[in-house]
N, C-alpha and C positions, 0 to 999 in steps of 0.2 A: 244400421250398417247396410251398405249396398250388397247385392248378391253378385256372384261371379258372372252371371250372364250379362249384367249391366256393364261390366268391364270389357266384354268381348263383343258387344253388339256394335255394328257399324253404323255410322251416321248416314242418314239418307238426304240430309239438307246440304247440297253442294254450295248453295249461296252462303250459308253460314260458314262452311269450310273456307271459301274464298275470302270472306271477311276476316276469319280467324287467322288465316295465313298472313294477310296484310298487317294485322295488329301485332301478331307474334313477331313478324320480321321487323317491325318498327321497334319492338322491345330489344331485339338483337342489335339493331343500329344504335339505339341509345346506350346500350351496354358498351359497345365498341367505341363510341364517341367518348364516353367517360373513361374507358381504358386508355385511349390515346391522349386524353387530357390529364392522365395520371390522377384521376379522381376516384379514390377507393369508395367513398360514401356514395358517389354517383353510380358506381358499379353495383354496390349492395342494393341500391334502390330498384335495380332491374332483376334481382334474384328473389325467388321464393325460399322460405326457410320452413322446415329443414331443407338444406340444399345439398344435393348429392353429386359427387364427382367420381367417375370410374376411370381407372387407368389399368389396363390389363384385367386381371382378376381381383385387383385391390380396389377398395372404395374408401372415400372420405366423406363424412357427413358434417356439415356446419349447421348448428342449431339456431344460430343468430347472426346478425350482421357483425362486421368488424373482424372477420377471420382471415382476410387476405394478409399475407406476410407484409410487415412494415417495409421491408427492403425489396418488395416485388419489382418496383420500377428501377431502382438503382442496379439490381441484378440484371434486368433486361438491358438497361443502357450499357452495362459492362460488356455486353455482347455486340454492341453497335446498334442496337434496336432504337428506332425513333418512332415508328408507328406500325399499326397492324391494319390490314385491309382485307375485306372479303373479296375473294376471287369468284366464289360460287356459293350460293345460299339456296339450297333446293329443299322444298317441303316434300318429304317422302311419306308422311302419314299425317292426316289432318282431320280434326273434328271441330265442333263449335268451341270447345274449351281446351284443346291441346293440339300442338303441332310439333312434329319431329322434323328436325332439319339435318340434312347432311351438309356440313360446312367445309369449305376449302378456303383457307385464309393464309396470307403471307405476312411475315414480319419483315420490315424494311428498315434500311438505314436512312440517314438524313438526305442522301442523294437519291433515294427512291429505289435503290438496288435491293433485290430480294436476298434476305439472309437465310430464311427458312420457309418451308411450306408445311402446313398442317391440315389434316383431315380429321374431323370430329363429327359426332352426332350429339346434338343438343336438343333437349325437350323443353318447350315453352308452354306454360299452362295459364289459364285464366282462373284465378281464385278470388272470390268476392269482388268480381268485376275488374280485377287488376291482372294484367299480363306480366309474367315474370319467368325467368329461367329457373326451372326446377331441377334439371339434371344436365350435367355435361360429361360426355364420355370422350376420353382422350386416348 
């Protein structure tokens, strides 16, 4: 088991951090491409499990793939949603194996008009060589 000091020690390798940010950002892009393609399995491929979501003080933990609601996309389409687009993707903390992103994204209709704007913090980690979204805070 790792010691507490290992968790709070800063990375000194900024090259590794830059490479990590690019790889983690690519994971986010793949997730959103799958989301816009209405591909639940593709979305799951970009998540690490257990996967944690925070909303306010509440949290939800998915232990395995296949937990997205089956009606996710029909519910979104019922609001007029056609796609989601990142407006800002800012790495706010990075190390060789973990990147925290402050995200701003919009949900848009078929004409491209903004239906809603969202700001979240997502954490992407590299586990066994694979980058995946470990935590989403809404």
